[in-house]
Phi, psi and omega in degrees: 000311181292326180291319181296318184290334179284327169294322176295314182295320177297321173300320178296318184297317179299314181295324180294319178300319177297317182290322176298317185290326177287327172298324183285321180298319187291317183302314178300318179298318181296316176304315190285322171303313180296320180296323180293313181298310184301319183262032186301313180308336181261308181294326187287315174303330181295309184294316180300316184296315178312305180297317179291329176293323172302312191288326187264346176307322175304315183297316180292330178292322179298315178300321180289339176287333176269031181054038178259123179305152181296312177310315177291312186300312179303318177300307187303316176300313180299313181302315179293330178286316186289321180293324185290310179312308184294326182287320175285339175294333183296304179294328177295323184286324182297311180298321182294322173295322175297321179289329181286326175297327186278348183298305179312317183296317186296310183302319173301309176299320178293319176296328179293319183294325180289323183295321178289327185268359184292142185286153185286334180288146188285130178270181182302315179299318184295322181284336173290319170300324176295313177298311185295336170292315181298320184287326174291324178294328187287325184294310183296319168310308179305313183300323173291319173300315186283351183064022174272157178285144186287135183285141182279129187271140180245126184250124182266117182255114180289145178289141179295150183292130178235123184300316184297316181292326181297313178301318178294324180285326179265015189297328179291317185293324180294319180290318175299320179290322185289321174302315183293319177295318186290323176295322186288331185284322177297320185285328183291318176306312184295324184286318179290328173290326180290329182066234183272013185298316181282339179293315183296317181293321174304318181288323178292326183275352185285345174144166178283333184287146182300315181302318187289322178290319184290328175296315176300311179300322172298322179292321183297313180299310176299329172305298179305319185292311184296309186295314176306313178294320180295319178298320180292327166305314175298321179297320174299311177298328173285328171297317178304301183298323176294317180296310180284338164298305171311308173297314181295318176291324176296320178293322180284335179095028175287135176286163189042047178307317190291321176301310186291330178297311179297313177306305179305318181294322181284324185282348174293351177283342174258105179303140172073300182292318182296304180301320174300318184290322172299317183298309180291316186291328176288319181291329174289323179292324182288329174290322176298316188283308189268341179068033185223128181292333179293316182287327177292327177292318178305300181308310179294329175291306182307313171312308184296318181294326179293309183290330175296321176298320177293320190275327182261345186243288192294312184295312181296327181288325178285313178300320176308324180287330181261348180222166180253020187273137172276161186298323182289324177293321179295320181290325177285319172301326173299314182297317186295301181296330182288323178287327177291309195236015169074212181299322181297318182291329174292329178290314185265013180297306188295316179292326178296320182289331176291319183292311186299313179299323185289319174299313184301327186280350177250354182249124182303318182282352181260357194285333173298326180291315178304320175287333172296318185283331183279180184284000000 
């Protein structure tokens, strides 16, 4: 009898400990999520800089083989990358402005075409306007008979949109974005110039035992290897989207087909949001050019088909070969990091999940989480 009561008491204690541990885990998770969101201005440039440094490190290493000092090689690589981005943005800006200049003319032509093709029979909208006109006339007649003065109508006119006022209102956000981009660029340079310095420091601080140092080195190598392979997969998928978007739009006859190929390839790096924006933008561009809704729908559907093939067939197939993450974990990770850090969070979600999965696979207490993220 006493043993049974002791067993029940021990079971109650175990349950109490489990509940207490679960509550601590939940509270800790909430605090960590709040801290990540609160420290976005600091953490986001750091994470982006780490991923970019992984992508550019092979180029600096190649320069180092030719006896170019790493600080000089890092400066040369970053200069070439920034100059390429700046040079490519000039024609993209020119094509965008040319397309926007044609927008009023295309809308006017579409309205004229609708007016010419309108049937002679009165439609539902015309009938509704006729009825509203009759009701308004009868109301005026009643007011004249009763001798009551007509109510003065007030029309509210909205102020025209001014770019200068918009920039002044959003100046704080623009300053934050520019400062974060500049901070990330400087951090990329310092990481590329340092090379394997921090890797050696992490191995040294992991512990005096040889097994701990070897395990830390293995984790760091897997970080580099998986992130680089994922970036290479993203590069291949962007080339696929850009090439076939250009080819399809060229065959259809869409103007600035190269422009839309480049835009679609770059936007494919942002899951879900990027293809959606290309779908809307390509449809609007086709409407501006052709002035017909059927051509706008055709171009938009073509862009949607290409991005769907890339997002649902090509990218999952290639990603499954370079990582051991399951599809559900990737989708939840996209939702989580997109909610925390916006479009940039969507871009870096999968590399972050790869890093977390690798860390969990090599740490004993975190192996259940790694199993949950894996296939």
